[in-house]
DRENRO-976224 format. One line per 2 residues: number of its first residue (from 0); for each residue x, z, y of N, C-alpha, C, O. Coordinates in steps of 0.1 Angstrom, whole numbers. Each point is the difference from the previous one (the first is absolute). Layout:
NUM	X Z Y X Z Y X Z Y X Z Y | ...
END
This chain:
0	9 0 -12 -9 0 12 9 0 12 8 9 2 | -9 -19 6 9 -1 12 -5 7 12 7 3 9
2	-20 0 -8 -6 8 11 -8 11 -5 -13 -1 -1 | 19 12 -3 -7 11 -6 -7 10 9 -4 11 -5
4	2 -14 18 -5 10 9 -13 6 -5 -1 13 0 | -9 -21 -4 -13 6 -4 1 8 -13 -8 9 -2
6	17 -13 -7 2 8 -12 5 14 4 -4 10 -6 | 13 -10 16 5 13 4 -11 8 7 -1 12 -2
8	-7 -18 11 -11 6 6 -9 6 -10 -5 11 2 | 2 -18 -13 -9 5 -10 6 13 -7 -8 8 -6
10	21 -6 7 6 12 -6 -3 13 9 4 11 -4 | -10 -13 15 -3 12 8 -9 10 -7 0 12 2
12	-7 -17 -12 -9 8 -8 7 10 -9 -5 10 -4 | 18 -13 2 8 8 -9 9 11 8 6 8 -7
14	-6 -8 20 7 9 8 -9 12 4 -8 -2 8 | 10 13 -14 -8 12 2 5 6 13 12 1 3
16	-22 3 5 4 7 13 7 13 -3 -2 6 -11 | 9 -1 21 9 11 -2 -7 12 -6 -11 4 3
18	19 3 -12 -5 10 -8 -2 14 6 -6 9 -6 | 11 -7 18 -1 13 7 -14 2 6 -4 11 4
20	-3 -22 -3 -14 0 6 -10 6 -10 0 -5 -11 | -8 14 15 -10 6 -9 -12 -9 0 -6 -2 10
22	3 -3 -22 -12 -8 -2 -6 3 -13 6 5 -9 | -19 -8 8 -7 2 -13 3 -12 -10 0 1 -12
24	3 -12 19 4 -12 -8 12 -7 6 2 0 12 | 6 -6 -20 12 -7 5 -6 -13 7 -10 -5 -3
26	18 1 13 -4 -12 7 12 -9 1 12 5 2 | -13 -18 -4 11 -9 1 0 -7 14 -10 2 7
28	21 -9 -4 1 -5 14 -9 -12 2 -3 -3 11 | -2 -3 -22 -10 -11 2 -13 6 4 -6 -5 10
30	1 15 -16 -12 7 3 1 5 15 -9 -1 8 | 20 8 -6 2 6 13 0 -11 11 -6 2 11
32	13 -13 -13 1 -11 10 -14 -6 3 -3 -3 11 | -5 2 -22 -14 -5 2 -8 9 10 -6 -4 9
34	7 17 -12 -8 10 8 6 0 14 -8 1 10 | 21 -2 -8 6 0 14 -5 -13 7 -3 1 12
36	2 -12 -19 -5 -12 6 -14 1 5 -4 -4 11 | -5 10 -20 -14 2 4 -1 9 12 -7 -3 9
38	14 14 -9 0 10 11 6 -7 13 -6 2 11 | 17 -9 -12 6 -6 11 -9 -10 7 -1 -2 12
40	-6 -6 -21 -9 -10 5 -11 7 8 -3 -5 11 | -3 16 -16 -10 7 7 5 6 13 -7 -1 10
42	19 6 -10 5 6 12 2 -11 11 -2 2 12 | 7 -14 -17 2 -11 10 -13 -5 5 -1 -4 12
44	-10 3 -20 -13 -4 5 -5 10 10 -5 -4 11 | 7 17 -13 -4 11 9 8 -2 13 -6 1 11
46	19 -3 -12 8 -1 12 -4 -12 8 -2 1 12 | -1 -12 -19 -4 -13 7 -14 2 6 -2 -3 12
48	-8 7 -20 -14 0 4 -4 12 9 -9 -1 8 | 15 12 -10 -4 12 8 9 3 11 -4 6 10
50	17 -10 -11 10 4 10 6 -12 7 10 2 8 | -15 -14 -10 5 -12 7 14 -4 -4 7 -7 7
52	-2 11 -19 13 -5 -5 0 -15 -3 -11 -6 -1 | 23 1 0 1 -15 -2 6 -3 -14 3 -11 -3
54	-1 22 -5 6 -2 -13 -9 -8 -10 -13 2 1 | 18 -10 -9 -7 -8 -10 -2 9 -13 10 3 -7
56	-22 1 4 -2 8 -12 5 -6 -13 4 7 -9 | -6 -21 8 5 -6 -12 16 1 -1 5 2 -11
58	2 -3 22 14 1 0 4 15 -4 9 2 -8 | -16 7 13 3 14 -3 -2 3 -15 8 6 -6
60	-19 -11 1 -3 1 -14 11 -6 -9 4 6 -10 | 0 -18 14 11 -7 -8 13 8 0 7 1 -10
62	-3 4 22 12 8 1 -1 12 -8 9 4 -7 | -21 3 7 -2 12 -8 1 -3 -15 5 8 -7
64	-10 -20 3 0 -3 -14 14 -1 -6 2 3 -11 | 7 -7 20 14 -2 -5 9 11 5 13 0 -2
66	-18 11 9 9 10 6 9 7 -10 11 5 5 | -15 -3 -17 9 6 -10 6 -9 -10 6 4 -10
68	-7 -17 12 5 -10 -9 15 2 -3 5 -2 -11 | 3 6 21 15 2 -3 2 11 -11 11 0 -6
70	-21 8 4 2 11 -10 0 -6 -14 3 8 -10 | -6 -21 8 2 -6 -13 14 1 -4 3 2 -12
72	6 -2 22 15 1 -3 5 14 2 9 5 -8 | -15 3 17 6 13 4 -7 11 -7 5 11 -1
74	-17 -13 -4 -8 11 -5 -6 7 12 3 -4 12 | -11 14 -14 -7 7 11 8 13 2 -2 10 -7
76	10 -9 18 7 12 3 -10 10 7 -7 -5 9 | 8 17 -13 -9 10 7 2 0 15 11 0 5
78	-22 1 2 0 0 15 9 11 5 8 -2 10 | -8 15 -15 9 10 5 15 -4 -1 8 5 8
80	-5 -13 -18 14 -4 -1 3 -11 10 11 0 6 | -20 -10 -5 2 -12 9 3 5 14 7 -6 8
82	-14 17 -4 1 4 14 7 14 2 -2 7 10 | 10 -4 -20 8 13 0 9 1 12 1 11 6
84	5 -22 -2 9 0 12 2 -14 4 -3 -10 -7 | 7 8 19 1 -14 6 9 -9 -8 -3 -12 -1
86	14 17 -5 9 -9 -8 -7 -5 -12 2 -12 -4 | -9 21 -3 -7 -5 -12 -11 -10 4 -2 -10 -7
88	-5 13 17 -11 -9 5 6 -14 3 -6 -10 -4 | 17 10 11 6 -13 4 5 -7 -12 -3 -12 -2
90	9 19 -8 5 -6 -12 -12 -6 -8 1 -11 -6 | -11 19 5 -12 -4 -8 -6 -13 6 -5 -9 -7
92	4 9 20 -6 -12 7 8 -12 -3 -5 -11 -2 | 18 12 1 9 -11 -3 -2 -4 -14 0 -12 -3
94	-2 21 -6 -2 -3 -15 -13 -8 -1 -1 -10 -7 | -10 15 14 -13 -6 0 1 -14 6 -7 -9 -6
96	14 7 17 1 -13 6 7 -10 -10 -4 -11 -1 | 14 16 -5 7 -9 -10 -9 -4 -12 0 -11 -4
98	-8 21 0 -10 -3 -11 -10 -10 5 -4 -9 -8 | -1 10 20 -9 -9 5 6 -14 1 -7 -10 -3
100	19 9 7 7 -13 1 2 -6 -14 -1 -12 -2 | 4 20 -8 1 -5 -14 -13 -6 -4 -1 -10 -7
102	-10 17 10 -13 -5 -4 -3 -13 7 -5 -10 -7 | 7 9 20 -3 -13 7 8 -11 -6 -4 -11 0
104	17 14 -4 8 -11 -5 -5 -5 -13 5 -11 -5 | -14 17 -2 -6 -4 -12 -11 -10 2 -6 -5 -10
106	3 2 22 -11 -10 3 6 -14 3 12 -1 3 | -20 -9 -5 4 -13 4 4 0 15 -7 8 8
108	16 -15 -4 5 0 14 -11 -1 11 0 7 10 | -10 -16 -13 -10 -2 10 -10 11 1 -8 1 10
110	8 8 -20 -9 12 1 6 12 6 -6 10 3 | 19 -10 -3 8 12 5 -4 5 14 -1 13 1
112	0 -21 9 -4 6 13 -13 8 0 0 10 7 | -10 -15 -14 -13 7 0 1 14 -6 -6 9 5
114	13 -9 -16 1 13 -7 11 9 6 -2 13 0 | 12 -18 6 10 8 7 -7 7 12 3 11 3
116	-12 -18 4 -7 5 11 -8 12 -4 -2 10 8 | -4 -10 -21 -7 12 -4 8 11 -5 -3 12 3
118	14 -15 -10 9 11 -5 9 5 11 6 11 -2 | -4 -18 13 9 5 10 -7 1 14 6 -3 10
120	-19 7 -11 -8 0 12 7 9 11 6 10 -3 | -7 -15 16 6 8 10 -9 3 12 3 8 9
122	-16 -13 -10 -9 3 11 -4 15 -1 -6 4 -10 | 9 4 21 -3 14 -1 -15 3 -2 -4 10 -6
124	-5 -18 12 -14 2 -2 -5 -1 -14 -8 7 -5 | 14 -17 -2 -3 -2 -15 6 12 -7 -7 6 -9
126	20 -3 11 6 11 -7 -6 13 1 0 8 -10 | -5 -4 22 -6 13 2 -13 1 -8 -3 11 -5
128	-4 -22 4 -12 1 -8 2 0 -15 -6 8 -8 | 17 -15 3 3 0 -14 6 14 -3 -4 6 -11
130	12 0 19 5 14 -2 -11 10 0 0 9 -9 | -10 -10 18 -11 9 0 -8 -1 -13 -4 10 -6
132	1 -23 1 -7 -2 -12 8 5 -12 -6 6 -9 | 19 -7 9 9 5 -11 -2 15 0 -1 6 -11
134	1 1 22 -1 14 0 -14 5 -5 -2 9 -7 | -8 -17 12 -14 3 -5 -1 -1 -15 -7 8 -6
136	13 -18 1 -1 -3 -14 7 11 -8 0 0 -13
END
């Protein structure tokens, strides 16, 4: 397979979310990403329709859907570890960025810009909604 991007994305169902979190049932990053996308979409609609925001709810949902895709390579590191100190946070962000770039490189050349834009989103209005949805989830 010369372009295994979607085969790797399908593996999100096998990555269990970090074990320090207390849950009655385990959750994988595919289930989590779906719920984050649903919540992020709703938050974006509220922002747009109730508060005059200009964010595209579809874009927010798509970014949320892929927000944990780099964990296909890295696994899900517990949040208290990721943010333990600035050096660890910076190093982990670099590892996640590298994993995102590895995923994008698995796509045909003509598809890479569209997916890179989702995996490497930089619009603060989009990112704040995805992060809020991630926390809600």
